[in-house]
N, C-alpha and C positions, 0 to 999 in steps of 0.2 A: 504494500500500500504506500502511496505517496503522501508526504506531509505537506500541508499548505498552512498558511498563516492568515487568519481571518480577523478583521477589525470588528469588534462588537460595540454597540452603542447602548448607552443607558436609556431605557424606555422613557422614564420620567426624569427630566433634567433637574435633579435635586441633589444637593450635597448630602453625604452621609451624616446622619444626626444620631449620636450615641444615645440619646434619650428616647429614640423610637422603640416601641415594643419589638420583640424578635420577629413578629409576623409582618412588620411594616418597615423594613430596612431600606426600601427604595432601590434595591439592587437587582433589578430585572434587566437582563441584557438580551439584546436582539441583534440579528445581523441586518435586518431591514426595518426601518421605522414606519414605512407605509408602502403602498404598491408602486409608487414611482421612485422609491429609493433603490440603491444598488447594493448588492452584496460585495463587500470589498475583501477579496481573497487573493493572496499573493504567494509566489514560490519561495520568497526569502523573507526572513524576519526584518531585514533592513527596509524592504519595500513597504511592508505592512506598518512599520514604525513611522515611516515618512508619511504615509496616508493618514495615520492616526494623528500626527502632528498637524497636518493640513486641515483635517476635519475640526480639531480642537480650536485652531486659530480662526476658522471661519464661522464658528458657532457662537452666537451671541447669548445663548441660554445657559452657558457653563455646563453643558451636558458632559458627562465623563465617557471616555472611550478606553477600550483595552484590546490587546492583541492576544490571541490564543491559537495554539496549534490545532489543526483538525486533520483527521485521516480521510483521504478521499480514494 
């Protein structure tokens, strides 16, 4: 199996709040936010990290992003 690197987006753009109850930590991650969004998947970690930085810089909502490996 090949390894790819996917950029995941925080579904609800909210910072982590340590006072939230365990069932409401706001940490739901998706690969697409809506039907017109793209799945950002790359062959190298560096490409994925670059896209993550680009998305963070362009997002006025302070949404969080993360890169994880996926087996395809």
